[in-house]
VEXLUMDO-368881 format. One line per field, with one value per residue: x, y negated, z of N, C-alpha, C, CB in turn; residue in one letter. Coordinates in Angstrom, 2 decimals, padded with zeros to 5 digits. Glycine has a CB too. Layout:
N
n_xx (X / ...)
n_yy (Y / ...)
n_zz (Z / ...)
ca_xx (X / ...)
ca_yy (Y / ...)
ca_zz (Z / ...)
c_xx (X / ...)
c_yy (Y / ...)
c_zz (Z / ...)
cb_xx (X / ...)
cb_yy (Y / ...)
cb_zz (Z / ...)
rest (A / ...)
END
This chain:
76
n_xx (-137.70 / -136.80 / -138.72 / -141.20 / -142.39 / -140.20 / -138.47 / -139.87 / -139.69 / -136.91 / -136.56 / -137.03 / -135.32 / -132.26 / -129.13 / -127.22 / -128.73 / -129.55 / -127.87 / -126.74 / -129.46 / -129.41 / -126.93 / -127.93 / -129.85 / -128.55 / -126.84 / -128.97 / -129.71 / -127.54 / -124.75 / -124.61 / -125.69 / -124.66 / -124.35 / -127.23 / -128.65 / -127.65 / -128.03 / -130.74 / -131.53 / -130.00 / -127.41 / -123.85 / -121.92 / -120.01 / -121.27 / -122.82 / -121.42 / -119.89 / -122.05 / -122.90 / -120.60 / -121.12 / -123.17 / -122.15 / -120.90 / -122.35 / -123.30 / -124.57 / -126.48 / -129.11 / -128.73 / -128.86 / -130.00 / -131.88 / -132.31 / -129.93 / -128.55 / -130.22 / -131.76 / -135.30 / -138.50 / -138.23 / -138.51 / -139.95)
n_yy (-050.93 / -048.14 / -045.49 / -043.47 / -041.73 / -041.39 / -039.97 / -037.59 / -036.80 / -036.58 / -034.39 / -032.00 / -031.84 / -030.08 / -029.74 / -031.09 / -032.73 / -034.05 / -035.81 / -037.02 / -038.79 / -040.21 / -041.41 / -043.13 / -044.41 / -046.05 / -047.56 / -049.35 / -050.59 / -052.38 / -053.86 / -053.10 / -050.79 / -047.82 / -047.26 / -048.16 / -045.96 / -043.62 / -043.63 / -043.90 / -041.09 / -039.75 / -038.53 / -037.81 / -040.99 / -040.44 / -038.22 / -040.04 / -041.98 / -040.12 / -038.90 / -041.60 / -041.80 / -039.22 / -040.11 / -042.23 / -040.59 / -039.12 / -037.42 / -039.22 / -037.79 / -035.45 / -032.11 / -029.23 / -027.14 / -025.92 / -023.31 / -020.89 / -018.71 / -016.17 / -015.96 / -015.94 / -014.85 / -011.11 / -010.03 / -007.71)
n_zz (116.32 / 117.26 / 116.72 / 118.14 / 116.11 / 114.44 / 116.20 / 116.72 / 114.03 / 113.50 / 115.08 / 113.75 / 111.80 / 110.13 / 111.56 / 110.01 / 108.60 / 110.85 / 111.43 / 109.24 / 109.28 / 111.71 / 111.13 / 108.89 / 110.15 / 112.50 / 110.77 / 109.73 / 111.74 / 112.42 / 113.91 / 116.57 / 116.38 / 116.43 / 119.23 / 120.17 / 118.49 / 119.70 / 122.38 / 121.95 / 121.10 / 122.38 / 122.08 / 121.07 / 120.57 / 118.75 / 117.19 / 115.69 / 114.35 / 112.43 / 111.12 / 109.99 / 108.15 / 106.67 / 105.23 / 103.83 / 102.07 / 100.46 / 097.56 / 094.37 / 092.85 / 093.39 / 094.80 / 092.64 / 093.00 / 095.62 / 096.93 / 097.59 / 095.16 / 093.56 / 095.74 / 096.68 / 095.61 / 094.28 / 091.16 / 089.48)
ca_xx (-136.10 / -136.91 / -140.35 / -141.99 / -142.22 / -138.63 / -137.96 / -140.42 / -139.23 / -135.22 / -136.14 / -137.30 / -134.00 / -131.43 / -127.78 / -126.56 / -129.80 / -129.85 / -126.38 / -127.29 / -130.55 / -128.75 / -125.86 / -129.14 / -130.80 / -127.80 / -126.65 / -129.73 / -129.38 / -126.69 / -123.39 / -124.70 / -126.91 / -124.26 / -124.81 / -128.41 / -129.22 / -126.82 / -129.00 / -132.39 / -131.67 / -129.21 / -126.31 / -122.92 / -121.80 / -119.17 / -122.02 / -123.90 / -120.51 / -119.85 / -123.38 / -122.49 / -119.34 / -121.48 / -124.27 / -121.68 / -120.22 / -123.62 / -123.63 / -125.73 / -127.66 / -129.56 / -128.45 / -129.33 / -130.85 / -132.17 / -131.91 / -128.87 / -128.84 / -130.88 / -132.99 / -136.80 / -139.28 / -137.78 / -138.95 / -139.90)
ca_yy (-050.28 / -046.82 / -045.16 / -042.01 / -040.92 / -041.08 / -039.15 / -036.44 / -036.26 / -036.03 / -033.21 / -031.19 / -031.74 / -029.10 / -030.30 / -032.07 / -033.83 / -035.02 / -036.55 / -038.24 / -039.47 / -040.99 / -042.60 / -044.04 / -045.36 / -046.84 / -048.40 / -050.12 / -051.28 / -053.32 / -054.01 / -052.23 / -049.70 / -046.65 / -047.19 / -047.71 / -045.24 / -042.61 / -043.54 / -043.18 / -039.56 / -038.56 / -038.05 / -038.85 / -041.76 / -039.69 / -037.85 / -040.85 / -042.09 / -038.88 / -039.12 / -042.83 / -041.03 / -038.25 / -040.81 / -042.67 / -039.50 / -038.08 / -037.60 / -040.05 / -036.97 / -034.47 / -030.61 / -028.70 / -025.82 / -025.78 / -022.14 / -019.95 / -018.02 / -014.76 / -016.27 / -016.01 / -013.49 / -010.32 / -009.58 / -006.02)
ca_zz (116.71 / 117.17 / 116.79 / 118.67 / 114.94 / 114.09 / 117.21 / 116.36 / 112.76 / 113.86 / 115.76 / 112.53 / 110.64 / 110.58 / 112.23 / 109.06 / 108.48 / 111.94 / 111.55 / 108.70 / 109.72 / 112.83 / 110.48 / 108.52 / 111.38 / 113.01 / 109.74 / 109.42 / 113.19 / 112.66 / 114.81 / 117.77 / 116.09 / 117.03 / 120.72 / 120.04 / 118.15 / 120.56 / 123.68 / 121.59 / 120.64 / 123.22 / 121.09 / 121.58 / 119.56 / 117.70 / 116.24 / 114.96 / 113.52 / 111.99 / 110.36 / 108.79 / 107.32 / 105.70 / 104.47 / 102.36 / 100.84 / 099.64 / 095.86 / 094.14 / 092.13 / 094.18 / 094.61 / 091.46 / 093.63 / 097.08 / 097.48 / 096.97 / 093.69 / 094.09 / 096.76 / 096.36 / 095.34 / 093.29 / 089.80 / 089.15)
c_xx (-136.63 / -137.94 / -140.35 / -141.42 / -140.90 / -138.06 / -138.15 / -140.14 / -137.68 / -135.14 / -136.55 / -136.52 / -133.04 / -130.02 / -127.70 / -127.56 / -129.83 / -128.82 / -126.83 / -128.18 / -130.37 / -128.13 / -126.74 / -129.44 / -129.65 / -127.24 / -127.45 / -129.94 / -128.57 / -125.44 / -123.72 / -125.67 / -126.31 / -124.83 / -126.23 / -129.02 / -128.56 / -127.52 / -130.04 / -132.58 / -130.78 / -128.43 / -124.98 / -122.68 / -120.82 / -120.00 / -122.92 / -122.75 / -120.16 / -120.78 / -123.19 / -121.58 / -120.33 / -122.45 / -123.23 / -120.79 / -121.32 / -123.23 / -124.78 / -126.76 / -127.97 / -128.97 / -129.33 / -130.62 / -131.04 / -131.74 / -130.72 / -129.39 / -129.07 / -131.67 / -134.59 / -137.19 / -138.21 / -138.86 / -138.74 / -139.70)
c_yy (-048.51 / -046.35 / -043.81 / -040.99 / -040.43 / -040.26 / -037.77 / -035.88 / -035.90 / -034.84 / -031.85 / -030.93 / -030.82 / -030.02 / -031.49 / -033.14 / -034.76 / -036.02 / -037.77 / -039.13 / -040.46 / -042.16 / -043.71 / -045.43 / -046.55 / -048.18 / -049.43 / -051.19 / -052.57 / -052.89 / -052.97 / -050.87 / -048.23 / -046.56 / -047.02 / -046.61 / -043.74 / -042.57 / -042.94 / -041.60 / -039.13 / -037.78 / -038.63 / -039.67 / -041.43 / -038.73 / -038.74 / -041.45 / -041.22 / -038.93 / -040.43 / -042.33 / -040.11 / -039.14 / -041.54 / -041.74 / -038.76 / -038.68 / -038.57 / -038.88 / -035.82 / -032.93 / -030.41 / -027.75 / -026.08 / -024.45 / -021.78 / -019.00 / -016.71 / -014.75 / -016.29 / -014.46 / -012.69 / -010.32 / -008.40 / -006.03)
c_zz (116.41 / 117.48 / 117.28 / 117.34 / 114.62 / 115.09 / 116.94 / 114.90 / 112.69 / 114.24 / 114.93 / 111.74 / 111.53 / 111.07 / 111.22 / 108.83 / 109.65 / 112.02 / 110.55 / 108.86 / 110.65 / 112.01 / 109.80 / 109.01 / 112.01 / 111.95 / 109.42 / 111.05 / 113.27 / 113.41 / 115.99 / 117.46 / 116.52 / 118.28 / 121.13 / 119.86 / 119.28 / 121.76 / 123.41 / 121.85 / 121.62 / 122.78 / 121.35 / 120.11 / 118.33 / 116.24 / 115.30 / 113.97 / 112.49 / 111.04 / 109.49 / 107.98 / 106.26 / 104.81 / 103.35 / 101.91 / 100.61 / 098.52 / 095.62 / 093.36 / 093.37 / 094.20 / 093.60 / 091.88 / 095.12 / 097.60 / 096.85 / 095.32 / 094.09 / 095.01 / 096.49 / 096.32 / 094.09 / 092.26 / 089.63 / 087.50)
cb_xx (-135.42 / -136.16 / -141.23 / -144.19 / -142.65 / -137.70 / -138.50 / -141.75 / -139.55 / -134.44 / -136.78 / -138.07 / -133.10 / -131.20 / -126.27 / -126.11 / -131.20 / -129.98 / -124.77 / -127.51 / -131.37 / -127.58 / -124.71 / -130.22 / -131.46 / -126.80 / -126.57 / -130.96 / -128.58 / -127.36 / -123.10 / -125.32 / -127.41 / -122.89 / -124.42 / -128.71 / -129.14 / -125.28 / -129.45 / -132.79 / -131.24 / -129.87 / -126.66 / -121.39 / -121.51 / -118.30 / -122.65 / -124.92 / -119.69 / -120.03 / -124.73 / -121.82 / -118.12 / -122.17 / -125.33 / -120.98 / -118.86 / -125.51 / -124.14 / -125.30 / -127.09 / -130.84 / -128.68 / -128.12 / -129.98 / -133.66 / -132.87 / -128.54 / -127.60 / -130.08 / -132.76 / -137.15 / -141.18 / -137.42 / -138.42 / -141.60)
cb_yy (-050.72 / -046.25 / -045.22 / -042.18 / -041.60 / -042.37 / -039.45 / -036.62 / -037.28 / -036.71 / -033.24 / -031.55 / -033.50 / -027.92 / -029.14 / -031.41 / -033.22 / -034.36 / -035.47 / -038.12 / -038.68 / -040.08 / -041.92 / -043.40 / -044.10 / -045.93 / -047.80 / -049.21 / -050.32 / -054.29 / -055.75 / -053.16 / -049.68 / -046.52 / -048.37 / -048.12 / -045.40 / -042.99 / -044.75 / -043.34 / -039.09 / -037.73 / -038.39 / -038.13 / -042.88 / -038.58 / -037.06 / -042.09 / -042.27 / -037.89 / -039.30 / -044.24 / -039.84 / -036.87 / -042.00 / -044.05 / -038.40 / -038.18 / -036.09 / -041.53 / -036.15 / -034.48 / -029.61 / -027.91 / -024.26 / -025.96 / -021.13 / -018.71 / -018.08 / -013.85 / -017.59 / -016.85 / -013.89 / -008.99 / -010.18 / -005.06)
cb_zz (118.94 / 117.70 / 115.29 / 118.73 / 113.89 / 114.01 / 118.42 / 116.58 / 111.69 / 115.00 / 117.20 / 111.86 / 110.15 / 109.32 / 112.23 / 107.66 / 108.35 / 113.27 / 110.90 / 107.95 / 110.17 / 113.75 / 109.19 / 108.85 / 113.03 / 113.53 / 108.82 / 108.74 / 114.05 / 113.29 / 115.49 / 119.04 / 114.27 / 117.09 / 121.35 / 119.46 / 116.57 / 120.83 / 124.27 / 119.80 / 119.01 / 123.75 / 119.65 / 122.35 / 120.11 / 118.73 / 116.80 / 115.99 / 114.08 / 112.94 / 111.43 / 109.33 / 108.54 / 106.36 / 105.55 / 102.24 / 101.25 / 099.99 / 095.10 / 093.15 / 090.41 / 093.89 / 095.86 / 090.70 / 093.47 / 097.36 / 097.41 / 098.37 / 092.51 / 094.52 / 097.22 / 094.82 / 094.64 / 093.78 / 088.78 / 089.64)
rest (M / I / S / E / D / E / I / R / Y / Y / R / Q / L / D / E / R / Q / Q / R / V / F / L / G / L / K / A / K / S / L / G / I / S / G / V / R / L / V / S / E / A / F / G / V / D / P / K / T / V / R / K / G / K / Q / E / L / S / N / L / P / D / E / P / P / Q / R / V / R / R / A / G / G / G / A / K / K / N)
END
């Protein structure tokens, strides 16, 4: 089902990543996944459903950049 490690990992993610993680977990649990995940993580079922939708809309390729342009240490 849902382990303590998964709950600890979930807490380290930002909001969007949390939703996608919840959607992935619900999808893996099958037909009652949304209910189980929402109860285990203490979130609204709508949040889990939105995460499932965002999961299905993820691009196949990872983003080219993690940081915004101009981020990082400045070169002198």
